[in-house]
DRENVEX-289734 format. One record per residue (C-alpha): residue number from 1; residue in three letters; chain; x, y, z. Coordinates in steps of 0.2 Angstrom, whole numbers, plus 5000, padded with zeros to 4 digits. Layout:
N
   num   residuo   cadena   east   north     up
   NUM       ala        A      X       Y      Z
...
END
This chain:
205
   num   residuo   cadena   east   north     up
     1       met        A   5090    5082   5064
     2       pro        A   5072    5073   5064
     3       glu        A   5064    5070   5081
     4       ala        A   5065    5052   5087
     5       lys        A   5049    5043   5085
     6       ser        A   5050    5037   5103
     7       ser        A   5050    5055   5110
     8       leu        A   5035    5061   5101
     9       thr        A   5019    5066   5110
    10       his        A   5002    5059   5105
    11       ala        A   4998    5074   5094
    12       gln        A   5015    5074   5086
    13       gln        A   5014    5055   5082
    14       ala        A   4997    5058   5074
    15       arg        A   5004    5071   5063
    16       arg        A   5019    5060   5058
    17       asp        A   5007    5046   5054
    18       arg        A   4997    5057   5044
    19       ile        A   5012    5062   5034
    20       val        A   5017    5044   5030
    21       glu        A   4999    5040   5025
    22       ala        A   4999    5055   5013
    23       gly        A   5015    5048   5005
    24       leu        A   5007    5031   5004
    25       ala        A   4992    5039   4996
    26       leu        A   5002    5048   4983
    27       leu        A   5011    5032   4979
    28       ala        A   4995    5024   4973
    29       glu        A   4994    5038   4961
    30       arg        A   5011    5041   4953
    31       asp        A   5029    5035   4955
    32       tyr        A   5041    5040   4968
    33       asp        A   5051    5051   4956
    34       lys        A   5036    5061   4951
    35       ile        A   5032    5065   4969
    36       gln        A   5040    5080   4978
    37       val        A   5041    5082   4996
    38       lys        A   5030    5098   4995
    39       asp        A   5016    5087   4988
    40       val        A   5016    5075   5003
    41       ala        A   5016    5091   5014
    42       glu        A   5001    5097   5005
    43       glu        A   4992    5080   5004
    44       ala        A   4995    5079   5024
    45       ser        A   4990    5098   5027
    46       val        A   5006    5102   5036
    47       ala        A   5019    5114   5032
    48       leu        A   5035    5109   5023
    49       gly        A   5045    5113   5038
    50       thr        A   5034    5102   5049
    51       leu        A   5037    5087   5037
    52       tyr        A   5056    5090   5038
    53       his        A   5055    5091   5058
    54       tyr        A   5050    5072   5057
    55       phe        A   5059    5066   5041
    56       ser        A   5077    5072   5036
    57       ser        A   5074    5068   5017
    58       lys        A   5062    5061   5005
    59       glu        A   5071    5045   5005
    60       his        A   5069    5044   5024
    61       leu        A   5051    5048   5023
    62       phe        A   5047    5035   5009
    63       ala        A   5057    5021   5018
    64       glu        A   5044    5024   5032
    65       val        A   5030    5023   5019
    66       leu        A   5036    5006   5014
    67       val        A   5037    5000   5032
    68       arg        A   5019    5006   5034
    69       trp        A   5014    4997   5018
    70       ala        A   5023    4981   5023
    71       gly        A   5013    4981   5039
    72       thr        A   4997    4977   5029
    73       leu        A   5004    4960   5024
    74       arg        A   5003    4954   5043
    75       thr        A   4986    4961   5044
    76       asn        A   4981    4951   5028
    77       ile        A   4988    4935   5036
    78       ser        A   4979    4939   5052
    79       arg        A   4963    4940   5042
    80       asn        A   4966    4926   5031
    81       pro        A   4978    4913   5039
    82       leu        A   4990    4903   5028
    83       arg        A   4982    4886   5026
    84       gly        A   4995    4875   5018
    85       pro        A   5000    4859   5027
    86       thr        A   5019    4861   5022
    87       asp        A   5032    4873   5024
    88       thr        A   5033    4874   5005
    89       gln        A   5015    4878   5003
    90       arg        A   5014    4890   5017
    91       leu        A   5030    4900   5012
    92       thr        A   5023    4900   4993
    93       gln        A   5007    4907   4999
    94       val        A   5013    4921   5009
    95       ile        A   5027    4925   4995
    96       asn        A   5013    4925   4982
    97       arg        A   5003    4938   4993
    98       ser        A   5019    4949   4993
    99       val        A   5020    4947   4974
   100       arg        A   5002    4952   4972
   101       ala        A   5004    4967   4983
   102       phe        A   5018    4973   4972
   103       gln        A   5007    4969   4957
   104       arg        A   4993    4980   4963
   105       gln        A   5005    4995   4967
   106       pro        A   5020    4993   4955
   107       ser        A   5027    5010   4961
   108       leu        A   5031    5002   4977
   109       ala        A   5042    4990   4969
   110       arg        A   5051    5003   4960
   111       leu        A   5053    5013   4977
   112       val        A   5061    4998   4985
   113       ala        A   5073    4997   4970
   114       thr        A   5077    5015   4972
   115       leu        A   5080    5016   4991
   116       glu        A   5091    5001   4990
   117       thr        A   5104    5012   4982
   118       ser        A   5101    5026   4994
   119       ala        A   5115    5033   5004
   120       asp        A   5103    5041   5017
   121       pro        A   5107    5034   5034
   122       phe        A   5089    5035   5040
   123       ala        A   5083    5026   5024
   124       thr        A   5096    5012   5026
   125       glu        A   5091    5009   5044
   126       ile        A   5073    5009   5039
   127       leu        A   5075    4997   5025
   128       ala        A   5084    4985   5037
   129       arg        A   5068    4986   5048
   130       leu        A   5057    4983   5033
   131       ala        A   5067    4968   5028
   132       gln        A   5066    4962   5046
   133       thr        A   5047    4964   5046
   134       thr        A   5044    4955   5031
   135       asn        A   5057    4941   5035
   136       asp        A   5048    4938   5051
   137       ile        A   5032    4935   5042
   138       tyr        A   5040    4923   5031
   139       leu        A   5049    4914   5044
   140       glu        A   5033    4911   5053
   141       ala        A   5027    4901   5038
   142       ile        A   5042    4889   5040
   143       gln        A   5038    4877   5054
   144       asp        A   5046    4860   5050
   145       val        A   5065    4864   5050
   146       asp        A   5077    4872   5062
   147       arg        A   5077    4891   5064
   148       asp        A   5095    4893   5057
   149       thr        A   5089    4883   5041
   150       ala        A   5073    4893   5040
   151       gln        A   5083    4910   5041
   152       arg        A   5094    4904   5028
   153       val        A   5080    4899   5017
   154       val        A   5071    4915   5019
   155       gly        A   5087    4925   5015
   156       val        A   5088    4917   4998
   157       ile        A   5070    4919   4994
   158       asp        A   5071    4937   4999
   159       ala        A   5085    4940   4987
   160       val        A   5077    4931   4973
   161       leu        A   5061    4941   4976
   162       ala        A   5070    4957   4975
   163       ala        A   5080    4952   4960
   164       arg        A   5064    4946   4950
   165       leu        A   5054    4961   4955
   166       arg        A   5068    4972   4948
   167       ser        A   5067    4962   4931
   168       trp        A   5048    4965   4932
   169       ile        A   5048    4983   4935
   170       ala        A   5061    4985   4920
   171       gly        A   5048    4975   4909
   172       arg        A   5060    4960   4906
   173       ile        A   5048    4948   4914
   174       ser        A   5030    4946   4918
   175       ile        A   5023    4945   4935
   176       thr        A   5018    4928   4932
   177       ala        A   5037    4923   4930
   178       val        A   5041    4932   4946
   179       ser        A   5029    4920   4955
   180       asp        A   5034    4905   4946
   181       asp        A   5052    4908   4949
   182       leu        A   5049    4910   4967
   183       ala        A   5039    4895   4968
   184       asp        A   5053    4885   4960
   185       ala        A   5066    4892   4972
   186       ile        A   5055    4888   4987
   187       ala        A   5052    4870   4981
   188       phe        A   5071    4868   4977
   189       leu        A   5076    4874   4995
   190       leu        A   5062    4865   5005
   191       asp        A   5056    4851   4995
   192       pro        A   5070    4846   4983
   193       asp        A   5061    4829   4979
   194       ser        A   5046    4837   4972
   195       pro        A   5043    4838   4953
   196       arg        A   5043    4857   4954
   197       ala        A   5061    4857   4961
   198       gly        A   5067    4849   4945
   199       val        A   5074    4859   4930
   200       arg        A   5058    4865   4921
   201       gln        A   5058    4867   4902
   202       thr        A   5043    4879   4900
   203       ala        A   5047    4896   4892
   204       arg        A   5047    4911   4902
   205       ser        A   5035    4925   4896
END
């Protein structure tokens, strides 16, 4: 049973963080299915047994890697605040930042798709935390409608993002199509009178 994060000493937390950072570094080089747990242990300079002291499985470890990576979105927004004057513009901006982040590291998009089907309870719990983290960021972009409506909008947009990213990593659509489809969905939900919310006849690449 991996040790609870809240019960870790400072040194243990630092070691755990080093393992997560090692997993993130390896994902920048190769896909999830090409990484073995022992590779992460070697990258982090810890024994394999030490890694399993903190993480019950490969899925558990890389779910935490995703949460760490998602935290960079908030850092990005803190350094470069959203500047759109409307909910539609602000939500489109932040969603586009997420799409560009996945474009830079496609292995992370493939990892999300893999972990969504994982039966590992730790991975499932952490993926829920990941969704909450990103959804909270998206919600902050929506300021002109009530909270319940904003949450429903974000839920739909998050589902569209996940579905279109799966199509992208499968090679069925381009990353531009991912962004365009999301912009259409956001306009349809938040600004239905805009030209973008209408049915577009442009061909998908």
